[in-house]
N, C-alpha and C positions, 0 to 999 in steps of 0.2 A: 604686507610689504613694509619694510622698514622705512621710516621717514628719511633716513640717510642712505644714499645710494652707495654701492661698494666702490672701492678704489679700482681704477682700471686705466687702460690706455685708449687714446682716441683711435678711430679707424685709420688704417694705413693709407698712404697716397692722398688722393683727393676725396677720400671717404668711401673707399671700396671695402668690400668684405675681405677679411684675411683668407689666405688660401687654405688654412686649416679647417675651414667650415666644410670642406669636401672630404674630410677624413672619414673612412668607413667605420663601422662598429668593430670592436676588438676581434671578432671572429671573421672579419673581412666582408660581411654582408652590408647592404644598404639599410640604414635605419628607416622605419616608417616615419611619416611626416604628419604633424598636426599643426593647427593654427589656433592661437588665442587672440581675442580681440577685446581690448580694454576700453570700456565706456566710463569716463571719470565722473559723471554727473550723479548727484543725489539731491533729493528734496530736503533731507535733513542729514547732517553728519552726526552719526551716533558717537557718544562720548568715549566708547572703547575702541573706536575704529582708527587704525593707523594706515589704512590703504590710501592710495593716491586718488582722492575724491574731492569734489568741489560742489558747493551749492550755488555758485554763480553760474547761471546758464547763458549769460551774454558777455563772454570774456573778450570778444573782439573777433575780427575777421579770421575765419579758419578755425577758431577755437570755441565758438558758440555752438549751442545745440543744433541749430539749423544748418551749420556748416560742417558738422562732424563727418557725415558720410562722404562728402567730397574730399575732405582732407585725408581721411583714411584711405580713400581710393588712390591718392597720390603716394602714400607710403607703400601700399601693397604693390602698386605697379613699379615703383622704384626698387623694391625688394626683388621682384621677379627679374628685372634687368640686372641687378647686382649679382644674383645667383647665376644668371646666364654668363656674365662676364668672367666669373671664376670657374666656370665649368661644373657647377654643382647641379646634378641632375634634379629636375623639378618632378616631384612625385605628387600624385593627388592626395589631398588631405584625407586622412582616415577619420579624424575627429576635428570638430570645430567647437570652441567654447567661447561664448560671449559673457564676459564678467565685468565687474565694476567695483565701486560705484553701483548704480542701478541701471542696467542696460535698458530696461523698459521705461526709463524716462524718455527715451526716443520713441517715435511712432513705430508700430510694428512694421510698417512699410520700409523704414530705414534699416531695421534689423534684417529684414529679408534682402534689402539692397546690399548690406554688408556680406551676407552669405553669397550673393551673386558675384561680388568682387572676388571672393575666395575661389569660386568656380572659374572666373575669368583668368585669374593670375596663376593658379596652381592646379586647378581641376579638383574634383570632389569624388572620392571613391563611391561606387554604387551603394554600398551599405554603410556610408559614413554616419557616425553619431554626431548630431548637431544640437548643442545645448545652449540655452540662455538662462542666466540667473534672473530672478524677478522678486520683488517684494509682493506680498499678498495683496496690498492695496494699490499696486502700480499697474495692474492689468485687469481687463474685463474679459468676458467670454469671447467677444468679437476679436480682441487682440490675439487670443490663443488660437482661435480658428485661423486667423491670418498667418500666424507663425507656422502652424502645421501645414497650411497650404503652400507656404513659401519654402518648405524644405526642412524646417526644424523638426527634430524627433524627440526632444526631451526638454523639460523645464525644471529648474531647481529653485524652489521657493525658500526664502529666508524666514522660516517660522520662528526660530530661536527659543521660544517658550510658549506654553499655553496659559500662563498665569499672568494676569494683568499687572500686578505690582512688579514682577520681574521684567516684563516688557517695558514698563515705565523706567526702571533703573537703566536698562539698556538703550533707552530712548528710541525704541521702535514705534512706528506710527500706526500699525494695523491693530485691529481687534481680533482676539483669538477665534471668534466665530467665522472670520473671513477665510481662514486656512482651509477647512474642509470644502468650502464653496469653490475656491479657485482650483483645488485639486480635482474636484468633480468636473469642472469646466475643461480642465486640461485633458482628463481622460476621455471626455466626450469628443474632444477635438482630435484624439488619436495620439496624444503625446505621452511619453513615459514621464513619470513624476519622481522628484526627489524632494525631501524636506531637510533643511539644515537646522540643527539645534546647537545652542550654547549652554554649557552647564558651569556652575560655579559663580554665577553673578552675585554681587553683594546682596545679602538678605534672602537668597534662595534657600529654602529649607529642603530636607530630603523629601518631605511630603510634596512640596512644590514640584520638584524634579520628577517624582513619580507621576504626578498629575500630567506633566508634559509628555512623559513616555506613554502613559495610557491614551492620551489624545492622539499621539502619532500612530499607535497600533490600531486604534479605532479607524482612523482615516485610511491607513493601509497604503501608503505610497509604494512605489517599486524600490526605492532606495532611500537610505537615511544616512546623513552625516552628523556626527556629534563631536563638538570641539570644546575642550576646556578653555574657559576664559583666561586669556593672558592680558594683563594690564600693561601696555607698552608705554615706556617713558615718552613724555611729550603729549600724550592724549589728554583729553579733558578729564576722563575718569582717573588717570594717573594723578592729576592735580587734586581731584577730590579725595583720593586715598591719602596723599601726602598731607592734606589739611585735616585729616581725621574725619571727613564727612562720610566716607564709605570705608568699610573694612577691606583689607586685602584678601583675596581668595586663599583658602588653605589647601595645601597639597593633599592631606588626608581626606578632606571633604570631597575634593574633585576625584580622588581615586575611588572612593565609595560610590560616587555618582556614575563613574565609568562602569563599574561592576554592575550597578543597577541597570544601566542602559544595555549592556551586553546580555544580561539575563532576560530582560523584557523583550528585547528584539529577537533573541533566539526562540523564546516561547511563541512569538508571533510568526515564525517562519523565515526570519532573516538570517543570513550568514555573514560573519565578518570576513572581509577580503583584504582590508588594510586597517591599520590600527584605529582610525577614526571613521571608518566607513563600513556600512552593512548593506546588503542587498538581497532581494529575492534571487534565487538561482537564475543566472543569465541576464540580470539587470545591473551588473556592475558598471560603474562609469568608466568607459574605455579611455576618455580623455585624462582622468586621474591616473589611470594605469600608464598612460604614455609618459608621464613625468617619472614614475617610479621605475619604469623599465628602460629608461635611457633612450627614448625616441628623440628624433629631431622635432623642434617646433619653432615657429616664428610667432613672437608676441608683438602685435601691432597696437598702437595707441599710446597715449602719454604714460611714461614710466613702465611700459610692459617689458618683460624679460624674454629672451630667446636663447635657444640652445641649438647649435648646428655643428655637427662633427665634434671637433675638439675645442669649440669656442663657445663661451657664454657672452651674451651682449645684453645691454639694457638701454632703453630709450630715455630721452630727455623727459623729465617729470612734468613740468608745468605745461598745460595745454597750449598756452600762447607761444612759448618757446618751441614746443614740438611742432606746431603748425607753421611757425616761421621757417624752420629748417626745411620742412617739406616744400614750402612755397618757393624756395630757391633751388629745388632739385636735389637736395642732399638727404641721405638717409638720416632719420632723427635719432641716431645712436649716440648716447652720451659717453659710453665707454665699453670696453670689452676686455676679456682675458682669455688666454689659451690655457686649457686645462692640462696639467701634467699627468703622467701615468699614475703617480702615487695618489693624487687627489681623486682621479677617476675611480681608482680601485676602492678608496675609502667610501666614496659616494655610492658605488655599486653595493657594497655591504650594508651601509647605513640605510639605503632605500629598500634594498631587497629584503632585509630582515623584517621590515614593516608589513610585508605581504603574507597572506595566508599560506602560500607555498614555501615561504622562507627561501633559504639559499643552500646550495650543495656544499657540504663541508669540504669536499675535495677541492672545490674551486678556490678555497682560501690559500691553497699552496700552488695550485696549477694554473691560476689565472682565470679570468672571467668566462672564457669559452667553456670551461668545465661546468659552469653553472647550468648549462642547458641539459646536462645529463640528469637522469632521474636518480640522483644520489650515487652515480657510478664513481668508483675510486675510493681511496682510503682517506680518513680524516688525517690531516697533517699531524705527525707525532707530537709536536710541541703543543697542539691544541687538544689532544686527547684528555689530559686532566682538566683543562679549562671547560670543555664541553661537559665532562662528567660533573664538575662543580656546578655548572649552570643547570643541569638536569636535577641534581640533588637539591638545589635551591628553588626548584619549581619554576624556573624561568624558560627552560627549553623543554619541548615535548620529548619524552623518553623514547616512545615508539618511532618518531620521526628521526631522532638521532641515531637509533639502531639502523635505520634505512639510509643514513648518510646525509640527512638534511637538518639544518638548524631552523626550527619552527617555534615561534613564540607561543607559550601558554598564556592564559589570561593574566597571570602575575607578570609574565615576561613582557606583555604588551604595555604594562604600566611602567616598566623599567627598561624600555628598548634601548635607551642610550647606554645604560650599564652593560647590556648584552653586546652592543656594538663595540664598546671599548674593550671588553674582554676578548672578543674574537679578532680584534685588530692589534693586539699587543705584540 
């Protein structure tokens, strides 16, 4: 999450949702609905982090840890009323994701209470996927049992690395030995498990990264995410790099580490389904897919982003200001924008190309509804040489292109932005 929020317009009228939130999907269908809940608290703010997080747990009425559940209840109930006012059909949440921050800074009972609010305000699909993020040292076995008993189905642990000196550079607080222990507790509680990794940290060698990959495959979670470290301007690590205290990550090093991750995870039985995500068959994160497949979602909590119909919205960032707006009965939305057709089409291609299934080449001329066909239709004539060039350069899969789909190769995954630019020229 960028430290600077996007430019946008205030909500219309006295703070109502704009009518464009009720716009259907391009093919006329209703989009599935998801909920994201942002818990902004952390015990320690890591030097590379530019998310909307705070280590002050007592910020004042409505914004402190002990008040968070009640303030969030106010937002979700106001959102439900606002949806009803503009005639937006309320659909049960197919997925719920509690992120942060460190959500498990809150008691497990509060996290279950947050899920109950989603049930109250929107309903919850019978097979809903319900995830919380957690640090390995922010939960114990009793917490995980309580989460599973309260309706959570999945937990995503921030492992980042198995190497102590890399964890120290990233300012993570857990010991490597804690990770297999919490994964085992989660399994015994009946929760699906995911581990998040970061590669490219200053001082991380190829041997260090392989050590982390070996640790992950030994632990054997259901799902693995691996992200290249990006040092964002304004973070503490950015300052360290500017002062010469830490080296800037190198693109070639990160590319090599991505290839190592893909090879190690494939050998262990995982399949990539999005550029930065691998899963055992059937264990893909459906909430992640909701973002890439253009579902609707409401993001509740300080600084959370939402997408409804043709509208993007983002909440007020600071917890005190967020809580203050809710206390006066206003949606805590700092701004919104209506997405035009050109922007929506670019996003469809940019996000769709990241997925294992890729996109239908015919849809690049005939509109997004053609993307639902299994490669039906012809590649637009102006893109035939472009696709041929991308295949020749090893960035698109030749067999998939023959079947009418643009599917990234391993090399293409490393250059997805280049592929997107070529397909949208």
